[in-house]
Structures are given as structure tokens and as C-alpha cells.
N, C-alpha and C positions, 0 to 999 in steps of 0.2 A: 187383900188386894194391895195394901200399902207395903206389906212385906215382899210380895212378888215384884212390885215396882222397884223397891229398894234393892232387891237381889239383882234385877236386870241392870240397874244403874251401876251397881258394884261390878258386875261382870263386864260391862263396857269399859269401866275405868281400868280394870285389870288388863283387858285386851289392849287398851291404849298404852298402858304403862310398860308393856313389853317392848314398845318401840320409841317412846318419848320420855323425856325427863319429867319428873313430877310437876314442875312449873308449866310445861307445855301441855300436859294432860289437863291441868286445871284450866288453862286458856281454852283448850278444845271443848271442854265440857260447858264452859260459859258462853262461847261464841262460835257457833257452827259456821257463821259466815266467813271465818278465817280459812275455811277448807276449800273454797272455790279457787280456781286458777287465777293467779294474780302475778303481775310483774313486780319484783321487789329485789332489794339487795340481800345477799346471803353469803356466808362463808361455807365452802364445800371442802370436805376432807375425804380422801381415799386412803385406806390402809390395806396393805397386802403383804403376805408372807413370801419372802424369796425362797424359791426351791420347794414350795409346798407340793406342787404337782408331782415332782419326782418322789418325794417322801410318800405321798398318798398312794402311789402305784404299788408299793410293797408293804406298807404299814398294815398291821392287823387292824381290822375295822374298829374294834373296841378302843384300841390305843388312839387311832385317828380321831374317833368321836370325842374321846376325853380331851385330847389336845385342842380340838376345835371349840369345845364347850368352854374350856379354861380361857382360851384366847378371846373368844367372843365376849365372855364375861368381863374380862379386863377392859376390852375396848368399850363395850356398852357402859360399864360403870364410869369410866373416865369421861366419855362423851356426856353422859347424863349429869355428872358432877359439874361440868362446865356449861350446862344449860343447852346442850345440843340435842339432836334427834338422830336416831339411826334411820336412814332412808331405806337401806337394804343391806342384807348379807348376801354375798355371792361366793359360796364356798369359803375360801380363806380371805376373800376380799370383803371390805366393809366400806360403805358410803355413808357418811354422816353429814349433817347440815346444821348450821347455826344461823338462825334468823328466819326460820320457816317453822311454823306458820306465821310468826310475827317477827319482823325485824327489830333489832335494838341497835343502838349506836355502838355498842362494844362487841358486836358479833365477831368481827375479825380478831380482836384481841383475845376473846374467849377461845376461839378456834386455835389460835397460835399457842395459847397457854395449855390447851388440851393436848395439842400435838407434842409439845415439850414434855408434859407429864406422861403422856402415853409412851413416848420413846423410853423414858426412864423405867416405867413399869414393865414394858416388854423386854427390856434388857435384863431386869431381875428375873422375869419369867423364863427367859432363854437360859440364864445361868442355872436356875433351878432344874430345868429340863436336862441340861448337860450333866449336872451333879447326880441326877437320877438315871443317867445312862440313856436318856432319850436324845433324839436329834436336836442339833442346834438350829432352831428356826428363827430367823431374823426378819423383822417386819420393816417395810418402808412406808413413809407417809408423805402425802402431797396435800397442800392446802392452797386454796385460792378464794378470793373474795370478789364478787361482782354481781351483775344483774342476772337474775334467774326468773323463770316462770315456774311458780310452785303452787301446789294444791292437789286436789283429787283429779286424776286423769283416768277416765273410765274407758271401758270397752264393753262389748256386749256381755261378756262373761266374767270380767274381773276389773275391779277398781283398784287404783294404786295411788297412794299419797306420795308424791315425788317432786323433784325439781328437774328442770330442763334448761339448757342454754349453754352458751360458750364458757361461762365460769365453771360449769360442771366438767366440760371437756378439758379445760386447762388444768383443773385440779387433778384429773385422772392422768394427764400427761406428765405433770410434775411428780406424781407418785411413781410413774414408770421410769422417769429419769432418776429419781432417788434410788430405785432398784438397780439401775444400770451403774450409777456412780457410787453405790454403796454408802 
């Protein structure tokens, strides 16, 4: 019975670790109360690849999948290294959050440091793709810090751990502007 319980706990930890940094997983395992909807400060980051939709229309499916897996791996690793969480993947778009489920005084600084590091890593990835004869895909990043409502938002069939609010909208608009102004 103890082994089954330990296996179940480990499975939950692995599931959480697909979306959150190790520090956040630890917090979530220790305090389920942090999952309820609450108003708090957080830094929101949106990342998107310019021209990905055009590329995806003609790319072989296996090449497309490999590129997305590499890209998402780079983004998730960088976000986790800086103590953030992946809120969601949307095709080639990524929404990350710093300060959810628990806010810290340095959330904005960690988000900006992550964005800076991410831009560097994605430039290296783009050059490696170009050297391999693959398309030159450049990402744009938008970051904003402000008040959000975050936690588990449920529906009858699906629960989602997410953040909502104007800070989310502003971060997404900043990412769109970064795309426009390159």
C-alpha cells in the first residue's frame, strides 16, 4: 500500500513538473491552498515565433514537430531556470508566469532576466537551424508585471491553472508589438 501511495505521489509530481519549475512543484505539493483563485502581483511573458504559421503550412510534419519540441524545450528550460511556470503552450506561442502560484518580490526581475536569456538562447537556436538548412525562425517576447487573478479556473469538463487580467493582456500586446517592430 505504501508503494502504491508513493508511486501515486511521484506520478503527480512528474505531471506537475511538466508545467512548473521544481521550486513551484515543491510549493504546490506542500500547500494546495495556493491553487485557489486569488488576486496577486505577477509577471507575465508571451513568446511567439514570427512567420511560424507560413512555415507550418508547407513544412513536413516531422520537421515541424521537431522544431516545436526544440523550441518549447528551450523556452520551458529557461522559464524554469528563472523560477517561472509555463501557463500554456499555444502552437508556437508560449505564455509563462512568474509569481504564480506564489508571488515573490523579485518576480519582475526574474521575468526580465529570463526574457534576456531566452532571446540569447533563441538566437543561437535560429543560427543552428540556418546552418542546418532549416528556416530562420525568430521569436518575439513581451513581458509585463501587474495584478492578475490566478489559480485553478474550472469548467464542467476541464480545469485549468491560469492567470487572468489586464497584465496578461498587456504582456500579449507587447509581444505583438515586438513582432511588428522586430
